[in-house]
VOMI-432662 format. One line per 2 residues: number of its first residue (from 1); their letters; for each residue x, y, z of N, C-alpha, C. Coordinates in Angstrom, 3 decimals, padded with zeros to 6 digits, always signed. Each point is the difference from the previous one (the first is absolute). Example, Ala and Ser with C-alpha at 12.3 -4.5 7.8 and 13.67 -1.06 7.14 Angstrom:
1) as) +013.190 -005.690 +007.800 -000.890 +001.190 +000.000 +000.900 +001.200 +000.000 | -000.350 +001.050 -000.720 +000.820 +001.190 +000.060 -000.770 +001.090 +000.730
end
This chain:
1) xx) +007.133 -026.304 +025.851 +000.857 -000.079 -001.152 +001.333 -000.612 +000.375 | +000.668 -000.504 -000.973 +001.345 -000.517 +000.253 +000.907 +001.159 +000.361
3) xx) +000.895 -000.217 +000.965 +000.839 +001.085 +000.488 +000.856 +000.624 -001.089 | +000.518 -000.804 -000.924 +000.897 +000.513 -001.031 -000.712 +000.938 -000.968
5) xx) -001.306 -000.141 -000.135 -000.719 +000.808 -000.981 -000.976 +000.967 +000.642 | +000.055 +000.128 +001.282 -000.940 +000.848 +000.719 +000.275 +001.473 -000.307
7) xx) -001.022 +000.727 -000.333 +000.160 +001.433 -000.238 -000.217 +000.725 +001.317 | +000.642 +001.158 +000.181 -000.050 +000.677 +001.296 -001.395 +000.236 +000.549
9) xx) -000.979 +000.357 -000.836 -001.325 +000.321 +000.522 -000.750 -001.231 +000.493 | +000.484 -001.191 -000.314 -000.684 -001.225 +000.424 +000.531 -000.521 +001.329
11) xx) +000.968 +000.677 +000.593 +000.606 -000.521 +001.214 -000.846 +000.223 +001.240 | -001.038 +000.760 -000.097 -000.872 +000.212 +001.145 -001.258 -000.840 -000.151
13) xx) -000.480 -000.542 +001.076 -001.243 -000.741 -000.035 -001.163 +000.871 +000.441 | +000.252 +001.289 +000.227 -001.016 +000.941 +000.419 -000.879 +000.349 -001.209
15) xx) -001.291 -000.397 +000.015 -000.861 +000.270 -001.150 -000.149 +001.477 -000.323 | +000.225 +000.874 +000.983 -000.122 +001.425 -000.275 +001.161 +000.514 -000.837
17) xx) +001.063 -000.780 -000.123 +001.157 +000.406 -000.784 -000.042 -000.535 -001.433 | -001.029 -000.778 -000.328 -000.107 -000.548 -001.348 -000.383 +001.106 -000.969
19) xx) +000.561 -000.042 -001.217 -000.374 +001.028 -000.974 -001.482 -000.112 -000.349 | -000.704 +001.129 -000.021 -001.424 +000.007 -000.305 -000.314 +000.741 -001.292
21) xx) +000.804 +000.973 -000.333 -000.198 +000.777 -001.210 +000.406 -000.855 -001.205 | -000.793 -000.008 -001.066 +000.358 -000.816 -001.162 +001.411 +000.259 -000.542
23) xx) +000.453 +001.241 +000.045 +001.365 +000.296 -000.474 +001.037 -000.672 +000.896 | -000.230 +000.008 +001.308 +000.922 -000.658 +000.933 -000.063 -001.515 -000.155
25) xx) -001.202 -000.533 -000.219 -000.160 -001.442 -000.206 +000.739 -000.423 -001.261 | -000.162 +000.783 -001.074 +000.684 -000.320 -001.256 +001.515 +000.020 +000.181
27) xx) +000.505 +001.000 +000.704 +001.443 +000.091 +000.240 +000.489 -001.175 +000.837 | -000.776 -000.379 +001.000 +000.351 -001.124 +000.864 +000.045 -001.304 -000.800
29) xx) -001.047 -000.245 -000.802 -000.039 -001.240 -000.787 +001.099 -000.016 -001.048 | +000.280 +001.149 -000.601 +001.089 +000.083 -000.979 +001.335 -000.328 +000.663
31) xx) +000.216 +000.536 +001.196 +001.242 -000.295 +000.728 +000.091 -001.490 +000.331 | -001.125 -000.615 +000.324 +000.004 -001.442 +000.286 +000.380 -000.806 -001.227
33) xx) -000.485 +000.414 -001.167 +000.354 -000.695 -001.239 +001.479 +000.164 -000.293 | +000.486 +001.226 +000.076 +001.401 +000.275 -000.330 +000.939 -000.652 +001.008
35) xx) -000.229 +000.252 +001.292 +000.900 -000.517 +001.026 -000.147 -001.500 +000.195 | -001.174 -000.536 -000.364 -000.224 -001.438 +000.106 +000.457 -000.752 -001.233
37) xx) +000.529 +000.718 -000.976 +000.500 -000.648 -001.209 -001.112 -000.646 -000.823 | -001.221 +000.494 +000.138 -001.118 -000.553 -000.740 -000.570 -001.275 +000.591
39) xx) +000.407 -000.346 +001.208 -000.500 -001.216 +000.660 -001.494 +000.145 +000.280 | -000.836 -000.879 -000.580 -001.446 +000.127 +000.212 -000.421 -000.192 +001.454
41) xx) +000.781 -000.751 +000.767 -000.335 -000.205 +001.410 +000.163 +001.292 +000.792 | +001.017 +000.777 -000.342 +000.220 +001.286 +000.663 -001.154 +000.942 -000.315
43) xx) -000.428 +000.011 -001.264 -001.108 +000.866 -000.393 -001.294 -000.424 +000.697 | -000.247 -001.297 +000.072 -001.201 -000.498 +000.676 +000.031 +000.365 +001.476
45) xx) +001.159 -000.109 +000.627 +000.124 +000.367 +001.414 -000.231 +001.492 +000.190 | +000.429 +000.799 -000.973 -000.228 +001.441 +000.079 -001.494 +000.299 -000.081
47) xx) -000.715 -000.690 -000.892 -001.449 +000.178 -000.086 -000.678 -000.441 +001.292 | +000.469 -001.089 +000.556 -000.560 -000.505 +001.261 +000.232 +001.015 +001.119
49) xx) +001.182 +000.583 +000.020 +000.343 +001.021 +000.989 -000.944 +001.195 -000.097 | -000.341 +000.387 -001.234 -000.874 +001.147 -000.204 -001.453 -000.312 +000.328
51) xx) -000.370 -001.258 -000.127 -001.394 -000.395 +000.220 -000.221 -000.313 +001.474 | -000.079 +001.017 +000.799 -000.277 -000.240 +001.412 -001.405 -000.574 +000.140
53) xx) -000.427 -000.298 +001.171 -001.284 -000.670 +000.205 -001.189 +000.751 -000.596 | +000.053 +001.315 +000.023 -001.131 +000.783 -000.503 -000.029 +000.028 -001.521
55) xx) +001.137 +000.076 -000.633 +000.056 +000.082 -001.457 -000.089 -001.369 -000.660 | +000.266 -001.050 +000.755 +000.031 -001.338 -000.588 -001.341 -000.374 -000.612
57) xx) -001.090 +000.295 +000.669 -001.320 -000.371 -000.522 -000.338 +000.763 -001.283 | +000.290 +001.300 -000.032 -000.282 +000.756 -001.223 +000.930 -000.435 -001.124
59) xx) +001.245 -000.330 +000.348 +000.934 -000.498 -000.999 -000.481 -001.344 -000.538 | -000.501 -000.851 +000.871 -000.513 -001.306 -000.413 -001.190 +000.162 -000.941
61) xx) -000.875 +000.959 +000.295 -001.133 +000.259 -000.892 +000.488 +000.429 -001.376 | +001.026 +000.858 -000.041 +000.553 +000.460 -001.276 +000.637 -001.147 -000.781
63) xx) +000.501 -000.988 +000.723 +000.643 -001.167 -000.629 -000.998 -001.110 -000.309 | -001.238 +000.164 +000.451 -001.065 -001.004 -000.186 +000.360 -001.339 +000.644
65) xx) +000.617 +000.072 +001.181 +000.317 -001.205 +000.770 -000.358 +000.256 +001.459 | -000.266 -001.053 +000.772 -000.226 +000.186 +001.434 +001.259 +000.544 +000.690
67) xx) -000.198 +000.729 +001.089 +001.125 +000.616 +000.712 +001.023 -001.035 +000.460 | -000.447 -001.174 +000.449 +000.946 -001.008 +000.465 +000.839 -000.551 -001.148
69) xx) -000.593 -000.115 -001.181 +000.758 -000.464 -001.176 +001.033 +001.051 -000.396 | -000.406 +001.267 +000.015 +000.938 +001.081 -000.324 +001.172 -000.012 +000.970
71) xx) -000.286 -000.111 +001.282 +001.072 -000.012 +000.994 +000.948 -001.174 -000.243 | -000.548 -001.171 -000.281 +000.859 -001.168 -000.238 +000.844 +000.179 -001.254
73) xx) -000.560 +000.631 -001.037 +000.788 +000.244 -001.207 +001.125 +000.996 +000.272 | -000.328 +001.079 +000.679 +001.011 +001.032 +000.252 +001.060 -000.454 +000.992
75) xx) -000.360 -000.898 +000.898 +000.977 -000.468 +000.988 +000.802 -001.195 -000.491 | -000.278 -000.472 -001.215 +000.781 -001.084 -000.573 -000.508 -001.388 +000.329
77) xx) -001.145 -000.093 +000.631 -000.543 -001.313 +000.362 -000.786 -000.620 -001.152 | -000.320 +000.813 -001.002 -000.664 -000.456 -001.229 +000.680 +000.687 -001.163
79) xx) -000.061 -000.592 -001.191 +000.594 +000.675 -001.168 -000.692 +001.349 -000.253 | +000.793 +000.992 -000.329 -000.511 +001.343 -000.255 -000.373 +000.126 -001.472
81) xx) -001.248 +000.347 -000.262 -000.472 +000.197 -001.363 +000.275 +001.427 -000.437 | +000.313 +000.172 -001.284 +000.257 +001.335 -000.518 -001.247 +000.876 +000.114
83) xx) -001.173 -000.603 -000.184 -001.235 +000.777 +000.136 -000.150 +000.534 +001.424 | +000.512 -000.731 +000.972 -000.025 +000.471 +001.388 +000.926 +001.198 +000.171
85) xx) +001.164 -000.057 -000.617 +000.947 +001.123 +000.070 -000.638 +001.251 -000.600 | -000.619 -000.153 -001.168 -000.640 +001.141 -000.658 -001.130 +000.555 +000.869
87) xx) -000.848 -000.869 +000.536 -001.101 +000.448 +000.854 +000.497 +000.676 +001.269 | +001.055 -000.548 +000.601 +000.542 +000.573 +001.232 +000.593 +001.382 -000.247
89) xx) +000.732 +000.151 -001.088 +000.590 +001.311 -000.285 -001.096 +001.022 -000.310 | -001.026 -000.414 -000.721 -001.115 +000.922 -000.277 -000.697 +000.410 +001.291
91) xx) -000.185 -000.948 +000.908 -000.637 +000.316 +001.279 +000.827 +000.999 +000.799 | +001.304 -000.007 -000.201 +000.886 +000.939 +000.691 +000.094 +001.343 -000.718
93) xx) -000.656 +000.103 -001.166 +000.006 +001.261 -000.741 +001.200 +000.177 -000.903 | +000.678 -001.090 -000.316 +001.160 +000.057 -000.890 -000.191 -001.028 -001.113
95) xx) +000.834 +000.079 -001.016 -000.064 -000.975 -001.083 +001.405 -000.389 -000.425 | +000.101 -001.180 -000.553 +001.277 -000.475 -000.515 +000.157 +000.462 -001.439
97) xx) +001.204 +000.355 -000.362 +000.307 +000.411 -001.374 +001.296 -000.659 -000.424 | +000.162 -000.093 -001.288 +001.218 -000.571 -000.564 +000.765 +001.123 -000.686
99) xx) +001.308 +000.020 +000.189 +000.832 +000.992 -000.676 +001.238 -000.683 -000.558 | +000.659 +000.687 -000.890 +001.216 -000.529 -000.603 +001.088 +000.009 +001.057
101) xx) +000.668 -001.140 +000.162 +001.068 -000.111 +000.984 +001.364 +000.188 -000.636 | +001.006 -000.065 +000.824 +001.373 +000.102 -000.478 +000.366 -001.246 -000.785
103) xx) +000.734 +000.191 -001.077 +000.493 -001.148 -000.745 +001.254 -000.489 +000.684 | +000.103 -001.305 +000.119 +001.167 -000.571 +000.689 +001.027 -000.475 -000.975
end
């Protein structure tokens, strides 16, 4: 992730420190959205961070794309499709929701 938008739990590259519980994953992804200012690249990098080598294949199946295509989309080497985001979040046991935001 970009240093300016990195959330504290993403600073370790130790896969054993990655959030595994759906509630922790949801909190982590929510923090990435908020702290990243809604930057889709930050969110994609967060999904890539969560999709370690073992989860990547099951996540790819949920997204109906090959694992290498999923990795390239999440790492920014290919355009990220919204259907991929939805499939990846479902594979992680979380879902995206829309809520009323603050009026500016």
